[in-house]
Each structure stands twice: as C-alpha cells, then as structure tokens.
C-alpha positions in Angstrom: 27.4 2.5 -48.0 26.6 2.9 -44.1 24.9 6.5 -44.4 22.2 4.8 -46.8 22.2 1.9 -44.1 21.3 4.8 -41.4 18.7 6.2 -43.2 17.3 3.0 -43.8 17.5 1.9 -40.1 15.3 5.5 -39.4 12.8 5.3 -41.6 11.6 2.0 -40.3 13.1 -1.3 -42.2 12.1 -1.6 -45.7 8.8 -1.2 -46.6 6.8 -1.0 -50.3 5.0 2.3 -49.5 5.5 4.1 -51.9 7.7 8.0 -52.4 5.8 10.7 -50.5 3.9 13.2 -52.6 6.0 16.3 -53.0 3.0 18.4 -53.3 0.4 19.9 -50.6 0.9 23.7 -49.3 2.8 24.4 -46.1 1.5 24.6 -43.0 3.3 25.3 -39.9 3.1 27.6 -36.5 5.0 30.9 -35.9 8.9 30.2 -34.1 10.0 31.6 -31.1 13.6 33.9 -31.4 17.3 32.4 -30.4 19.9 34.5 -31.0 22.5 32.1 -32.6 23.1 31.8 -36.4 22.1 28.5 -38.6 23.4 26.1 -40.2 22.2 25.4 -43.8 19.0 23.5 -45.2 18.9 20.6 -47.5 21.1 17.5 -48.3 23.8 16.6 -45.8 26.8 16.8 -48.0 26.8 20.5 -48.8 26.9 23.2 -45.8 26.5 26.6 -46.5 28.2 29.4 -45.0 26.8 31.7 -41.8 23.9 33.4 -43.2 23.4 31.5 -46.7 21.3 28.4 -48.0 23.6 26.4 -50.4 25.6 29.1 -51.2 22.6 31.7 -51.6 21.6 34.7 -49.7 18.9 33.7 -47.8 15.5 35.8 -48.3 14.5 38.4 -45.4 12.4 37.6 -42.6 11.0 38.0 -39.5 11.2 36.6 -35.8 8.0 35.8 -34.4 6.7 35.4 -31.5 4.0 32.6 -31.0 0.7 33.6 -30.3 -2.8 31.5 -30.8 -2.3 30.1 -33.6 -5.2 28.8 -36.4 -5.3 25.3 -37.7 -3.6 24.4 -41.5 -5.7 24.9 -44.6 -6.1 28.1 -45.8 -6.5 30.0 -42.5 -4.6 32.7 -40.8 -1.9 31.8 -38.3 -2.9 34.4 -36.0 -1.4 38.2 -34.3 2.3 37.8 -34.3 4.6 40.3 -32.7 7.3 41.2 -35.7 10.9 41.9 -35.0 13.1 42.3 -38.0 16.4 40.2 -38.7 19.3 41.3 -40.6 20.6 38.5 -43.1 23.6 38.4 -44.9 23.7 39.9 -48.7 26.1 37.7 -50.5 27.6 34.4 -49.9 30.5 32.1 -51.3 29.9 28.9 -52.2 28.9 25.8 -50.9 31.5 23.6 -48.9 31.9 20.1 -48.4 31.9 18.3 -45.2 34.9 17.2 -44.0 35.9 13.6 -44.6 35.0 11.1 -42.1 38.4 8.2 -41.3 36.5 4.4 -41.5 35.5 3.4 -38.2 37.8 1.0 -35.9 36.6 -2.5 -35.5 34.1 -3.8 -32.5 36.3 -5.7 -30.0 34.7 -8.0 -27.4 33.9 -6.4 -23.6 35.9 -7.7 -20.8 36.0 -5.6 -17.3 38.8 -4.7 -15.8 38.6 -3.3 -12.1 41.8 -0.9 -11.5 41.2 2.5 -11.9 42.7 5.4 -13.6 43.7 9.0 -13.0 45.3 11.5 -15.8 47.7 8.3 -15.8 48.5 8.6 -11.9 51.8 8.3 -11.2 52.4 10.6 -14.1 49.9 12.4 -12.6 51.2 12.6 -9.2 54.7 13.4 -10.5 53.9 16.2 -12.4 51.4 17.8 -9.1 53.9 17.6 -7.2 56.3 19.5 -9.7 53.4 22.5 -9.6 51.6 20.5 -12.6 48.3 19.2 -12.7 45.9 17.7 -15.6 45.8 19.1 -19.1 41.9 19.8 -18.0 41.3 22.9 -15.7 39.8 20.1 -13.1 40.7 16.7 -12.1 38.6 14.1 -13.6 38.8 10.6 -12.2 38.2 8.0 -14.8 37.6 4.1 -14.4 40.4 2.2 -15.8 38.8 0.9 -19.1 39.8 -2.1 -21.6 39.5 0.6 -24.3 39.0 3.9 -25.0 37.4 5.7 -28.0 36.8 1.3 -29.3 33.4 -0.1 -30.0 32.9 -3.0 -26.9 30.1 -5.3 -27.7 28.0 -6.5 -24.3 25.9 -9.7 -24.8 23.4 -9.5 -21.1 21.9 -12.4 -20.6 18.5 -13.2 -21.1 18.2 -9.9 -23.4 16.8 -11.1 -26.8 15.3 -9.6 -30.3 11.8 -10.0 -32.1 13.1 -13.5 -33.2 14.1 -14.5 -29.8 18.1 -14.4 -30.8 20.8 -12.7 -28.5 20.4 -9.0 -27.9 23.6 -7.1 -27.9 24.5 -3.1 -27.3 27.7 -1.5 -27.9 29.9 1.0 -25.5 32.5 3.3 -26.5 34.3 4.9 -23.7 36.0 7.7 -23.0 39.5 8.8 -20.8 38.7 12.2 -20.2 35.3 12.4 -19.2 32.4 10.6 -17.0 29.8 12.0 -19.0 27.6 10.1 -20.8 25.8 9.8 -24.1 23.0 6.9 -24.5 21.2 6.3 -27.8 18.4 4.8 -28.3 18.4 3.4 -32.4 15.3 4.1 -34.3 13.8 1.7 -36.9 10.1 2.1 -37.2 7.1 -0.8 -35.1 5.2 -3.2 -35.3 1.8 -4.4 -33.5 0.2 -7.3 -35.9 1.1 -9.4 -38.2 1.4 -7.9 -41.3 3.6 -5.2 -39.8 5.8 -7.9 -37.7 6.1 -9.9 -40.4 7.2 -7.1 -43.1 4.7 -7.9 -45.3 5.5 -5.9 -48.4 3.0 -2.4 -48.3 2.6 -1.9 -44.1 5.4 0.2 -42.6 7.2 -2.5 -40.5 10.3 -2.2 -37.9 14.3 -2.9 -38.6 16.6 -5.6 -37.0 13.9 -8.2 -36.2 15.8 -10.9 -36.6 19.1 -9.5 -34.7 21.7 -7.6 -34.4 24.8 -8.2 -35.8 28.4 -8.3 -34.1 29.5 -4.9 -36.6 26.5 -3.0 -35.7 28.0 -0.6 -33.9 29.7 0.8 -36.9 26.4 2.2 -38.2 26.2 4.3 -34.6 28.9 7.3 -35.6 26.5 7.8 -38.7 22.9 7.7 -36.9 24.3 10.0 -34.0 26.1 13.3 -35.0 26.8 12.5 -30.9 29.4 10.0 -31.2 31.4 11.6 -33.8 34.8 12.3 -31.8 36.2 13.5 -34.0 34.7 16.5 -34.9 35.1 19.5 -32.6 31.7 21.3 -33.1 29.7 18.6 -31.4 28.6 18.9 -27.6 30.3 15.6 -26.4 33.1 14.6 -28.1 34.6 13.6 -25.4 32.0 11.9 -23.4 31.2 7.9 -22.8 28.5 6.7 -25.2 26.6 3.8 -25.1 24.5 2.9 -28.4 21.0 1.1 -27.8 20.5 -1.2 -31.0 16.7 -1.7 -32.0 15.5 -5.2 -32.7 11.8 -5.7 -30.9 9.6 -3.4 -32.7 8.2 -1.8 -29.4 9.9 1.5 -29.3 12.3 0.1 -27.0 9.2 -0.5 -24.3 7.5 -4.0 -25.3 6.9 -6.4 -22.4 5.5 -9.1 -24.2 6.1 -12.4 -26.4 2.9 -12.4 -28.1 1.8 -15.1 -31.9 0.4 -12.9 -34.5 -1.6 -14.8 -37.1 -1.7 -14.0 -40.6 -5.6 -12.7 -41.3 -5.6 -14.5 -44.1 -5.0 -18.0 -43.1 -1.7 -18.6 -45.1 1.3 -17.8 -43.8 2.7 -19.8 -40.5 2.0 -18.2 -37.0 4.8 -15.7 -36.3 5.9 -15.7 -32.4 7.7 -12.3 -31.8 9.5 -11.0 -28.8 8.5 -7.3 -27.4 11.1 -7.4 -25.1 12.1 -3.8 -25.2 11.4 -2.9 -21.7 13.4 -5.7 -20.5 16.3 -5.2 -23.2 16.8 -1.5 -21.2 16.8 -3.2 -18.4 19.9 -5.5 -18.9 21.1 -2.1 -20.0 20.6 -0.1 -17.3 21.7 -2.7 -15.2 25.3 -3.2 -16.3 25.6 0.7 -17.2 25.4 0.8 -12.7 28.4 -0.9 -12.7 30.5 0.8 -15.2 29.5 4.7 -14.1 29.3 5.3 -10.9 29.9 9.0 -11.1 27.9 10.7 -14.2 28.0 14.4 -14.1 25.7 14.7 -17.1 24.0 11.8 -18.8 22.3 13.0 -22.4 19.4 10.6 -22.9 18.9 10.6 -27.1 17.1 8.4 -29.4 15.2 8.9 -32.7 12.5 7.7 -34.3 11.6 5.0 -32.5 14.3 5.9 -30.6 13.0 9.2 -29.6 10.3 7.8 -28.1 12.4 4.9 -26.4 14.1 7.7 -24.9 11.2 9.4 -23.2 9.9 6.0 -22.0 13.2 4.8 -20.6 14.5 8.4 -19.4 12.7 7.5 -15.8 14.2 3.7 -15.8 17.7 5.3 -17.0 17.4 7.7 -14.2 15.8 5.4 -11.3 18.8 2.5 -12.3 21.9 4.9 -12.6 21.9 6.4 -9.1 25.4 8.2 -9.7 24.0 11.3 -12.2 23.9 14.5 -11.3 22.2 16.1 -13.5 20.5 14.4 -16.7 18.9 15.6 -20.4 16.5 14.6 -22.7 16.7 15.3 -26.7 13.6 12.9 -28.2 14.1 13.0 -31.6 11.3 12.8 -34.0 9.4 10.2 -31.4 7.1 12.5 -29.5 4.7 11.0 -27.3 1.4 13.0 -28.1 -1.3 13.5 -25.8 -3.9 10.9 -26.3 -6.6 12.9 -26.8 -5.4 14.0 -29.8 -5.6 12.1 -33.0 -2.5 9.3 -31.8 -5.3 8.2 -29.5 -5.8 4.7 -32.1 -2.2 4.2 -32.2 -1.5 4.0 -28.1 -4.5 1.9 -27.9 -2.8 -0.7 -30.4 0.2 -0.3 -28.9 -0.6 -1.0 -25.1 -2.3 -4.2 -25.8 0.6 -5.8 -28.3 2.7 -4.4 -26.1 1.2 -5.1 -23.0 1.5 -1.9 -21.7 -0.1 -2.1 -18.6 2.1 -3.8 -16.3 5.0 -1.8 -16.4 2.9 1.2 -16.0 1.0 0.4 -13.3 4.7 -0.3 -11.8 5.9 3.0 -12.2 6.0 5.6 -9.2 5.3 9.0 -11.4 2.0 10.1 -12.1 0.8 8.9 -15.4 -2.5 8.5 -16.8 -2.4 5.0 -18.3 -5.1 6.6 -20.3 -3.0 9.2 -21.7 0.1 7.8 -22.9 1.1 12.1 -23.7 1.0 12.3 -19.2 4.5 11.4 -19.2 6.2 14.4 -20.6 4.7 16.5 -17.6 5.2 13.1 -15.1 8.7 12.9 -16.0 9.5 16.7 -15.5 7.7 16.7 -12.1 9.3 13.8 -11.1 12.8 14.7 -12.5 12.1 18.9 -11.5 16.2 19.6 -11.5 16.3 17.7 -15.5 15.9 19.7 -18.8 13.7 17.5 -21.0 13.4 18.5 -24.5 11.7 17.1 -27.9 12.5 18.0 -31.4 11.1 16.8 -35.0 9.7 18.6 -38.2 6.7 19.7 -38.6 6.5 18.4 -42.1 7.7 14.6 -40.8 6.5 11.9 -43.3 7.8 9.1 -41.7 6.8 9.3 -37.9 3.5 10.6 -39.0 2.7 7.9 -41.1 3.4 5.4 -38.7 0.8 7.2 -36.1 -2.8 7.5 -38.8 -2.1 6.3 -42.1 -3.0 2.8 -40.9 -5.6 4.0 -38.3 -7.7 6.2 -40.6 -7.4 4.9 -43.8 -4.6 5.9 -45.6 -5.3 9.8 -45.7 -3.6 12.0 -48.2 -0.2 14.3 -47.5 -2.1 16.9 -46.5 -3.8 15.5 -44.0 -1.7 13.5 -42.6 0.5 17.1 -42.3 -2.6 18.6 -40.7 -3.5 15.7 -38.0 0.1 16.2 -37.2 -0.4 19.8 -36.4 -3.4 19.4 -34.6 -1.4 16.8 -32.6 2.0 19.4 -31.9 -0.2 22.2 -30.5 -1.6 19.9 -27.7 1.8 18.7 -27.4 2.9 22.5 -27.4 0.4 23.6 -24.8 1.3 20.7 -22.7 5.3 21.7 -22.6 4.3 25.1 -21.7 3.0 24.3 -18.7 6.3 23.6 -17.3 9.5 25.4 -17.2 12.2 22.2 -17.7 9.9 20.9 -20.8 11.5 22.6 -24.1 10.9 21.9 -27.8 12.5 22.3 -31.1 10.3 22.5 -34.4 11.8 23.2 -37.5 10.3 23.1 -40.9 11.2 20.8 -43.4 14.5 19.6 -44.4 15.5 17.2 -47.8 16.8 14.5 -45.8 14.6 11.5 -44.9 11.3 13.0 -45.1 12.4 15.7 -43.3 12.2 12.6 -40.1 14.6 13.1 -37.6 16.2 16.2 -37.2 19.8 15.0 -35.7 20.0 12.2 -38.1 23.6 12.0 -39.4 24.0 15.8 -39.6 22.8 18.4 -37.7 23.1 20.6 -40.9 19.6 21.5 -42.2 17.7 21.3 -39.1 18.4 24.8 -37.9 15.4 27.5 -37.5 16.4 30.8 -40.2 14.3 32.7 -38.7 15.5 32.6 -34.9 18.7 32.5 -36.1 19.1 29.1 -34.4 21.0 26.0 -35.0 19.8 22.6 -33.4 23.7 22.0 -32.6 24.1 25.5 -30.6 20.6 24.2 -29.0 21.9 21.3 -27.6 24.9 23.3 -26.0 22.3 25.5 -24.1 20.0 22.2 -23.4 23.3 20.8 -21.4 24.3 24.3 -20.6 22.3 24.8 -16.9 23.0 28.0 -16.6 21.4 29.3 -20.3 17.5 29.5 -20.5 15.8 26.0 -21.5 13.8 27.6 -24.6 11.0 26.8 -26.8 11.4 26.9 -30.9 8.9 26.5 -33.7 9.8 27.4 -37.7 7.0 29.1 -39.4 5.8 28.0 -42.4 8.2 28.2 -45.3 7.3 29.3 -48.3 8.7 26.5 -51.6 9.8 24.1 -49.2 8.5 20.4 -49.3 7.3 20.7 -52.7 
C-alpha cells in the first residue's frame, strides 16, 4: 500500500493518460568508466547478486568513454575508446529484499533547549576512566524531544494549493549532526486543466493538503531515510522531509485564479506557495541545526527540480553548514535554448518567478533557467552538485514536452529528452563541481526517479557503478567527482 502510494506521488498525482508504449528503439549516449560493481536492474522486489541481472549472467560489455555523439534515430554514436570489462559467468538465484518493519506513529514536535553529549554524565565518567564515546570522535548532539521518530512541524502562514495548513516533518539523530533534506515529488501544474485535476491532464499531488501521517511515506520515497539498513549512505543522519502540495516544484510565488477555458467549472483559486513554504522550513532549520558538518539536499521529480532551486536558500539560510551536496533526481533544469523553453516560459508566468529570480545574488539569467546550475557551482565552489535521471524517463519528459508540442509519440519525446540532455552534459562539463549520473532504463515507474523506493536497477553496468556507491562518492570529499552516462541497452524498454 505504502509503496503504491509512493509511486503515485512520484508520477505526479492521478492522471488518466494511457499507459506508456513500450515500443521503440533504444537511444542514449556513451558512458564513462567507474570502478564499482552494479546492483540489479528491474523490479525493486528482486535484487540479483553482484554480476547478475535477476539471476542471469550479465552479457559481455565494454566501458566507453564519452565522445561527441550524434542525435538518436539511426545515426551512429560517434567514435569511442573502449576497454574490455570482465563479467561474471554464473549467478545464483535472485534474493528478495529484507523485510521492513512498520513505521512509528508521527508525534507532534515541541522544542527542548537542553544539549546532549553522549549522555553527558556517563560520558564524563567514561572519559575520566580513559574511555569515551563509542564513535571515533566526540559528537555534540542537541537534546531533542525524540530520536528516530517523525515529528510534525506546522509553520505559521505556510499553505498548500487550496490554502490549507502546510506541514513538514523531522526525524532526529542522536549520533550525528549531518542532515538530509528531501523534497517530495508530485508533478506540477500551471493552468486550470492541470491544477484542477482534469482527466487526461498531468497535474500535481496533494493540492488539497498534507495529512498528519504523511511522513509514513517518507522512507518508501527516499532511500536515504532508512535507518535500519546499513547499506544506505546516511543511516544515522538527521532527516527533514519537505512535502509537496503547491504544484510549483517547491518554488512558486503566486496566488492565482485559474478560469475554466470552457466556461463550465467554477474559478479555481490556487496558492503556488512553494517558495514561502521552503523559506519557513529553512528558518525553522536554522534554529535547530546550528552546526551541520554535511548537508545533503535531495529531491525526486518535482522535488529534484525543487532541490536545485532551493539549494541556494538552504545554503544562505543555514550558516552552520560546513559542506553541502546536491543530488537532483529526475527533475533536471535544462538550459532553456533547448526543447524545454516553452515549459520554462509558462511556469515563469504562472508561478510569478521573476521577483524571486531578481532577489538572488547569484549570476542567473532569467531567460535561461538552466543557468542556475553553473550559477550555483560558481557561488559555492567547495560544494558538490550532481544530477541523476534515466535516459528513458517517460514521466518528467512528458511534463516537459507533451502539452507544448501537440503530444508527440514516445520516441519523439525521448529524442527531445536526449537533445536537452546533451545540452545539460555540455554545461556540466564546464565546472569541476558539477556531475551527472545517467543510467539508461529500469522497469520501475516508467524509468522515473533513480532513487525512488530503492537504488536497485539504477546501476550503470558497463561502468561497474551503482547509484548508492555514486552517492557515497559524492559525499566523500576525497573521492573524485565523476560523471557517468550509460550507452543504449538493446532489449530494454521494449
């Protein structure tokens, strides 16, 4: 039930668009090399052992270093340098994922100002005896009302699309001051048809409000929120979950009345209040997290775009952050000189973005939304910023193009997506602290959101790189910040 709800959220509300067509030739670029072994691709319920795909030995392959690529549609992919990669020859049967215990009930947050230091009195006694905390280094952690339990926060003045109270959630750690902020997915809307939930039109999630138990979805939406699994990169970090209910990728600044173009339905007053909601989250976090050695900003789909847009606000609003990291999952903000320009122009007006862009003290071009990527990289040169998505994404790509280009067929959508991807890759390659991780396809959720529910299936096999290892490298300042692009995989997405 919770997994199904998470998938519905990631696809962007309920829409009556027919299921995706699985026909069409594979398209995508070449890939960079990587040293690590991949996980399984496909269903999140089956994880094949290393070197396997659902218990079947992997086919021989090559590692391909990126070169100039021709556009998809039959043209060759360009010259590449190839190195042979050894593959396993035999694999045991696939094993199921570990069972997950039920989530605790959400409790209301209250502030407790005392500080906590390894159970201070016990720690002092232990240190006097020559001992210390169990960690290699002492970690001063503020005293909290709870640890490992989701707490609800209701900031005054923050609202959802229908004007109801906005809320977000925190889950404190008792061993770390590092923080993960995750922006929830859930589509987008910019006119009467999309914001009213009209049948056949892709729209936005939760516009009628956030339930009090909404945090129970968090661990299914965000693998970084799974404390009980030691194979996640952030099991002992503090978690802040930012729900999504404003249809504006967490960035809008407008109360607007949408009118039914057919003159049948009543007017719809809609609160694109994402910007103010996030500001309330940041202001609250500044009172709670005064010292943050590492801040990971993550989001999927609308949350992926929102994580990029709001990285600046988190960085400026949390002075205690030493180093920050961005993983924008399946919500790329492409350069506007590609196919995404009509979408950018539409939401710029509907969400009233110009005043917000004018207020930023970073070198962003209002006529090129994609310039935010290099602007962030230049403004925060010590931070590490990455984007990830599937080359065969068939969700965010539909939001980006279908209503602006008279509903193209699937292969045309993918061709447009690849054109925009090449623009993004070229842009990212100009900065040392920008990187991309672009696998080809997985069965789950129309190849939308590489980290949704599980990392499994998001590996780049020919580079021996898995997404969870990529995130570990992203968070490791001593590891090179590399980019990976998977080549077309024959037989996939058919």
